[in-house]
N, C-alpha and C positions, 0 to 999 in steps of 0.2 A: 413705506409703512403699510403693513397688511391691515385691511379694515377689519375691525372686530365689532361685534354687536354687544351693547350694554342693555340689559333687560330694563333697567329703570328708565333709560332714554326712550325705548320703544313704548313702555307703558305710559310715560309722560305724553308722548305724541299720540298714543291711542286715546287717552282720556280727552285730549284736546280735540281730536277728530270727532269723537262721540258728542261732545258738547257742541261742536260746530253744526252737526246734523240736527241736533235738538233745537238749536236757536234759529237755524235757517229755514226750518220746515214746519212752522205751525200750521194747523188747519185753517186758522182764521187770525189774521194779524190784529184784528180788533179785540181779540180775547186771548191775551197772553199774560202769564204771570210776570210781574215786573223784573225779577232777576233774569228772565230769559229775553229781555229787550236791551238794546244799547241805551246808555245814558243819552238824554235828549241833546245835551251839549257838554258842559263841564260836568265832571264827576265820572264815576265808573260803576259798572255792575259786573257780575261774573261773565256775562256775554262779551264784555269789552276785553276780557283776558284771552279770548280764543285766538285772535290774529297775532298778538305779540307773543303768545306762548308758542305758536307755530314757528314764528321767526326765531325765537330763542332755541327751539329744538333743531332748526336748521343750522344754527351756529354751534350747538352742542355736538353735532355730528362731525364738524370739521376737524377737530383734533384727533379723531380716530382714523383719518385718511391723509392727513398732511401735518407738517411741522411748522410752528410759528417761527417767523423770522428766517426760514431756511432759503428764501428766495423762490421765484416763480420761473420755472423753465418754460420754453415755448410750448411743449406738449401739455404741461399743466394749464397754461393760459388758454389754450384751445379747448381743453376739457371744460374749464370754468365758463368760457364764453359760450360753448355749445349748450351746456346745461341751462345757462341763463336765458339764451335766446329761445330754447324750446319751451321753457316756462312762460316766457312773454308771449310766444306764439299761441300756446294753448289757451292762455287767458284771453287773448284778443279774439280767438275763434269763438270762445263762449259768448262774447258780445255780438258776434256775427250770426250765430245760429238762428235766432228768431227772425232775422232779416233776409235770409236766403230765399230767393224766389226761383220758380221753375216755370217760366212762361205765365200762363193764366191758371195754372193748376192750383188746387187747394186740397184740404182734407188729407186723406190717406196717401194720395199721390205725392203731394208736397212733402208730407212727413217722410215717406220712403226716400225721396230725393235728398232731403236734409240728413237723414240717417246714413245714407250712402256716402255723402260728403264727409260726415262726421267720422265714419269708420276709416275712410281714406286718410283724413288729417290725423286721426288718432294713431294710425299705423306709422305714418311718417314721423310723428313727433314723439311717440312712445316706443318705437321699434328699437331693437338692440343692434344698432349699426356701429361701424367704425367712427371715431370721433369726427373726422373731417366730413363724412357723409352726414352725420347729425347736424353739423354746423351749416353745411350747404343747404340742406332741406329746410332748416329753421329760417335761414336767411331768405330763401326763395318764398316760403309761405308768408313771412312777414312782409316781403316786398309786394306780393299780390294783395294782401289785405290792406296795406297802407295805400296802395294805388287805388283800390276801390273806395277807400274813405275819402281820398282827395280828388276822386274823379268827377264829383258833382252829381253822381247818380242818386236819385231821390231815396232809394232803398237804404243807402249807406250814409246819408247826409248827417245822421245823428248817432252813428255808432260810437259807443263809449270807448275811448282809447285806454284809460287806466283800468285797474282792477286788482284783485287780490294776487292772482298768479303773476301779473305783470310786476307788481311791487316785489313779490318774492324773487323773481328773476333778477331785477335790478339790485336788490339788497344782497342777494347771494353773490353776484358778480363783484361788487365793491368790497363786501366783507371778506370774501375768500381771498381776494388779492391783498387786502390790507393785512389779514391774518398771516398769510404766507410770506409777505414782503417785509414785515416789521416786527420788532421785538414787542413784548408785552408793554414795556414802558412807553414805547412810541405809540402803540395802539391806545394806551391810556391818555396820552397827550391829544391824540386825534379826537378821542371821544369827548374830552373836556372842551376842546375848541369847537367841535360841531354842536354839542348841546348848548354851550354858552352862546355861541354865535347865533344859533337858531332863535334862542330866547331874545337876544338883543335886536335881531332883525324884526321879529314880530312886535316886540314891545315898544321899540323906539324909532324904527325907520318908517316914515310916513308913506302911505299908499299914494302913488302918483295920481294927481288930479282930485284927490279927496282930502288928504291930510290925515286920514284915519291911521291910528296906531292901536295895537292891542289885539285881543283875541275874540272879538265878537263874531258871531256867525255870519259868514258872507261878507264881512267888513274887515278883512285883515290881509296882510301881504300874501299869504299862501293862496287865498281865494283870488286875489288880483292876478297873480301869476298864472293860475289855472285858467282864468278867463281870457287872458291875453294869448296864451300859448295853445290851449285846447279848444277854446270857443264852445261850440255846441257838443263837443265830444267828451262830455263828462257824465257823471252818474245820472243826473237829471238836468235837462237843458233849461229848466225853470230857475236854476240857481247857478251861480258862476263858479262854484268850487266843487272839488271831488274829494271824497274821504280817502282815496288813494292817490292824491294829487302829487304834483311835482316837488314842491318845497318840503312837504312833510315826509318825503321818502328819505331825506338825509338823516334825520334822527332815527328812522327805522333801521338804518345800517348799524347804528350803535347798539340797538337792541340785539342784533345778530352777533355783534362783537361781545356783548355781555354773555350771550350764549356760548361763545367759544371759550370764555373763561370758565364757565360751569363745566363744559365738556372736558377741558384740560384738568380740572380738579377731580372730575370723575375718573378720567384715564389714569391719573397719577395716584389714585386711591388716597386723596387728601383727607385728613381727619374731617369727619362729617360736621364736627362742631365748628370748624373754620368755615365750612360751606354755609352753615346756618348763620354764623356771624356775618359773613359777606352778604347773604340775602337780606338779613334784617337791616344791615347798614345801608344797603341800596334802597330798600323800601322806606326807611326813615328819612333818608336824604330826599327821596321823591316827595314824601308828605310835607317836609319842611319847604321844599322848593315850590310846592303847589300853592303856598300862601302868596306867592308872587307870580307864578306861572301855572295856572290851573291844570289839573289832570284832565286831559281831553284826548280821546281816542281819535276823533276825526282829524284833529290837528297833529296828532302823535307828538304831543308836547314833551319837553325834556323831563318834566316831572313824571309824566306817563311812562317814559322809557325806564326811569329809575325804579318807580313803584312796581311796574309789571316785571321788570328784570329781577327785582328782589323777591317778589312772590314766586316767580318761576324757579329761582335759585332754591328757595325754601322747599317748594313742592318736590323738585327732582331729588333733593337731598333726602327728604322723607321717603320717597320711593326707592332710593338707593338702599336705605336702611332696611326697607321691607322686602325688596325684591332681589338685589344683587347678591350673588354667591349663596343663593338659597334654592331649594327645590322649586320648580315652576308649577304652581297650582293651576286649577281650572280658570279662576278669575284672571290671574296673571297672564295665562296663555291666551285668553279671550282678548285682553287689552293689547297684548303684543301683536295679535292678529290684526287689530285695527291700526297699530302703529307702524307696521312695516310696509303698508301699501296705501299711503295717504293720498298720493296724486290721483290714482284711479278713482278714489272716493270723491275727491273734490271735483274732478272733471265730470265724472258720471252723474254726481248729484246736481251739477249745473245743467246737464243735458236732458236726463231722463224725465224730470218733472215737466219740462217744457214740451218734450215729445209726447208724453201721455196726455197732456191737456190739449193737444191737437186732435185727439181722438174724441169724437162726439157720440154720445149714446142717448137713448130715450128721447127727450124733447130738446135735443141739441145741447145737453149739458156736457161740459168737459169731463173726461173720465175721472181724473183725480178729484175734481170738485164734487162729482156725484158720489164717489166713494166716501168722501168726508161728510157731506150733508145728509146722504141717505143711509150710510152705513155706520158712522161713528156718532154723529150728533144725537140721534135718538137714544143712545146708550147712557148719556150723562145728563144730569140736571144742571151742572155748572158748565157753561160753554168754554171756560178756560181749560177744563179737564178734557173735553173732547178735542180741543185744539192741541193740547199736549199729547193726547193719545195718538193723534195723526203723526206728530213728530217721532214718537216712540216707534210707530209702525215703520217709519223711514229707517230708524236705527236697526230694527229687526231685519228689514229687507237687505240693507248693506251688510249686516252680519252674515246673512246667507251667502251673499256674493263673495265676501272675504273668506268664508269657510270653504267655498269651492276653490278659490285661488290657493288657499293653504294646502288643500288636498292635492292640488296639481303642482304644488311647490313653485308657484309663480309669484315673483315680486316684480312689479312693473315700476320702472324708474324713468325719469327724464334724463 
């Protein structure tokens, strides 16, 4: 099947990426408007939609390049595996960046060394190679990084293993295989079994050694598994769980499969009313289930899967009505620009702020911190507005980068 681009899907992905930059880059985490923060634990905010919407978008793209239930050839399997491993390796390298050392060097010397390593890794993982070369390079880099993590070297003793790109890689691998190997009915059965099973495990299976059951922060089966398997290699070593942990990755696979259903309906030009009904139905089921299994992004609960899947369904349907089979205006073109190059934004947005803050100016202030405190804060009376302005500056910066890539007709993929 020849791959085709659907404007509504690119716009959906573009909106998600812009929101991601806004919520991930405030000038001051202590002064942020509540909708731009994650829910403390149970519940959700617009910020909690970013990750599941990206997972949904990844699933929506699958029907435009493959066929449900058609089987998985060896070549297709290798392509899926290579892409998954490249995503995982990119994400793991992000966690390594700030821990890379070069003898006793510091400051600009260390920064240049880290950026050289980053450029090399980026070339290996984002280069347009033959599938088997992509696979071997990703496997080699993963082997090196995992060796360093397990080597006992103090610099890497607490490198976080999970992460957003790591989860995307795992989710894509399993969702793509399930989508291509099984019919929609079988996929539906798998989804029901996974979501129900996940709920039953958290709600009723006691955590060994504690007897805990349920969904409390740090006192649940998902947290226990993260602690047992990952140890100190989690988001923060002061707590035993990781928001992109092991057990919660399973329901995230179902989020991607929900995305494949939306993509299939987009591809088949399904009546948009049916898509809206599907989205509303999923969201309502999620809200009903939340009475027993709370909506929780960190745990990626089954109610969270259904609610965010339904909201994503509704949004992409509205975008399809507004954008598909219509002239592309300036706003649509801008959002498409953001939607076609998501990986370079995510990877770059993880590296560049850390790199710039290694540059010291004036009285030893980090460059970005100085730009914020000396350049933006004095312009606003409300610190939340200056914090938001810094995030908007990040959006403008990446818009310029994407504009350059568009002019060069460059789309960087894993």
